[in-house]
C-alpha positions in Angstrom: 30.5 -146.2 27.0 30.7 -143.7 24.2 27.6 -142.4 22.3 27.6 -145.2 19.7 27.1 -148.8 20.7 30.1 -151.1 20.1 30.4 -152.1 16.5 27.6 -149.9 15.2 29.7 -147.5 13.2 30.3 -149.8 10.3 28.4 -153.1 10.3 30.6 -155.9 9.0 34.2 -155.6 7.8 36.8 -154.4 10.2 34.4 -153.2 12.9 32.8 -156.7 13.1 36.2 -158.4 13.3 37.4 -156.0 16.0 34.2 -156.5 18.0 34.4 -160.3 17.7 38.1 -160.3 18.8 37.4 -158.1 21.8 34.3 -160.2 22.8 36.3 -163.4 22.6 39.1 -161.9 24.6 36.6 -160.7 27.2 35.1 -164.2 27.6 38.6 -165.7 27.8 39.6 -163.2 30.5 36.4 -163.8 32.5 37.0 -167.6 32.3 40.5 -167.3 33.5 40.4 -164.4 36.0 36.7 -163.8 36.8 35.1 -160.4 37.1 37.6 -158.9 39.6 40.4 -159.7 37.1 38.8 -158.3 34.0 40.6 -155.2 32.7 40.5 -153.2 29.5 44.3 -153.5 29.2 44.3 -157.3 29.4 41.4 -157.6 26.9 43.3 -155.3 24.5 46.4 -157.3 24.8 44.7 -160.6 24.3 42.5 -159.4 21.4 45.3 -157.6 19.6 43.2 -154.4 19.5 44.8 -151.2 20.6 43.9 -150.2 24.2 42.7 -146.7 23.1 40.2 -148.4 20.6 38.8 -150.6 23.4 38.4 -147.7 25.7 36.8 -145.5 23.0 34.2 -148.2 22.0 33.6 -150.0 25.3 34.6 -147.5 27.9 35.3 -149.9 30.7 35.3 -153.5 31.9 31.6 -153.2 32.6 31.0 -152.1 29.0 32.9 -155.1 27.8 30.7 -157.4 29.9 27.5 -155.6 28.7 28.5 -156.1 25.1 29.4 -159.7 25.6 26.0 -160.4 27.2 24.2 -158.5 24.4 25.9 -160.7 21.8 25.1 -163.9 23.8 21.4 -163.1 24.0 21.2 -163.3 20.3 22.9 -166.7 20.0 20.9 -169.9 19.3 19.3 -171.4 22.4 18.4 -175.1 22.1 14.8 -175.3 23.2 13.8 -178.8 24.5 10.9 -180.6 22.8 10.4 -183.9 24.6 6.6 -184.0 24.1 5.7 -183.2 27.7 6.1 -180.2 29.9 7.8 -182.2 32.6 10.4 -183.5 30.2 10.9 -180.1 28.6 11.4 -178.4 32.0 13.8 -181.1 33.2 15.8 -180.8 30.0 15.8 -177.0 30.3 17.0 -177.0 34.0 19.7 -179.5 33.1 20.8 -177.2 30.2 21.1 -174.2 32.6 22.9 -176.5 35.1 25.5 -177.3 32.5 25.9 -173.6 31.6 26.7 -172.8 35.3 28.9 -175.8 36.1 30.7 -176.6 32.8 34.5 -176.2 33.2 34.7 -173.8 30.2 31.5 -171.9 30.3 30.7 -172.0 34.0 33.3 -169.4 35.1 32.0 -167.0 32.5 28.4 -167.4 33.6 29.4 -166.9 37.3 31.5 -163.9 36.3 28.4 -162.3 34.6 26.4 -162.7 37.8 29.2 -161.3 39.9 29.5 -158.3 37.6 25.8 -157.6 37.9 26.1 -157.4 41.6 28.7 -154.7 41.3 27.8 -152.8 38.2 24.5 -151.1 37.2 25.4 -151.4 33.5 26.2 -155.2 33.8 23.0 -155.7 35.9 20.9 -154.2 33.1 22.6 -156.3 30.5 22.2 -159.5 32.5 18.5 -158.7 33.1 18.0 -158.2 29.4 19.9 -161.4 28.6 17.9 -163.5 31.1 14.6 -162.0 30.0 15.3 -163.0 26.4 16.3 -166.5 27.4 13.2 -166.9 29.5 11.0 -165.6 26.7 12.7 -167.9 24.1 12.2 -170.9 26.5 8.5 -170.0 27.2 7.5 -171.8 24.0 7.7 -175.1 25.9 4.9 -173.9 28.3 2.8 -172.5 25.4 3.1 -175.9 23.7 2.0 -177.5 27.0 -1.1 -175.2 27.1 -2.0 -176.4 23.6 -1.8 -180.0 24.9 -4.0 -179.0 27.9 -1.2 -179.9 30.3 -1.5 -176.5 32.0 -4.5 -174.1 32.3 -5.1 -171.4 29.8 -3.6 -168.1 30.9 -0.5 -169.7 32.5 2.4 -167.2 32.5 4.9 -169.1 30.4 8.0 -167.1 31.4 7.1 -167.4 35.1 7.1 -171.2 34.8 10.5 -171.1 33.1 11.9 -168.9 35.9 10.5 -171.2 38.6 12.2 -174.1 36.9 15.7 -172.6 36.9 15.7 -170.0 39.8 16.6 -172.6 42.5 19.8 -173.3 40.7 20.9 -169.7 40.8 19.8 -169.4 44.4 21.8 -172.3 45.6 24.9 -171.4 43.6 25.0 -167.6 44.2 23.1 -167.1 47.5 23.3 -170.1 49.8 26.4 -171.7 48.2 24.8 -175.2 48.3 25.9 -177.6 45.6 23.9 -178.1 42.5 23.6 -181.3 40.4 21.2 -183.0 38.1 19.1 -184.1 41.0 18.7 -180.5 42.1 17.8 -179.5 38.6 15.3 -182.3 38.3 13.6 -181.3 41.6 13.3 -177.7 40.5 11.8 -178.7 37.2 9.4 -181.1 38.8 8.2 -178.4 41.3 7.6 -175.9 38.5 5.8 -178.5 36.5 3.5 -179.4 39.4 2.8 -175.8 40.2 2.0 -175.0 36.6 -0.4 -177.9 36.3 -2.1 -176.7 39.5 -2.7 -173.3 38.1 -0.3 -171.4 40.3 1.0 -169.3 37.4 -2.3 -168.3 35.9 -2.6 -164.6 35.8 
């Protein structure tokens, strides 16, 4: 990408509208065509933003993906609060399951992971996105520690990762199906391990 990050030249106004239009077009293209079908030209056409502007501000399809992930990381994330760690982890795993399998959002999520496997820029953006999500979700483990459900010193982000990682592994590595039962088992395993002190550092 160019020296200035997308949309940083003039906060608000036309720059914000252009960035939002390009971002929405990027997500729509990813949903319809996946990472292999994402092109600057198609995003420009769909967004109504001139192709030279898109190239100048985002540089490439990978730049478009990185910017979309950066924006997504700042969006509200509904943190479960069921009153127990087991319930919170189960709700969280089901939330991630929905994000990966939903007819509208699933293709975009899968395209982000596919892009990360082929692009260093997209990989960095995905890593940052997931790290932020895990840290946001870590509050459910900290609450559990305050309730003495897990030992003091439990690594909250590690517990969250353990609860959702099996979903990504099955979907992107082994190709095995994922469903609510899969999500619930992953959450239960993470809960049991956390209670046993496995994640204490």
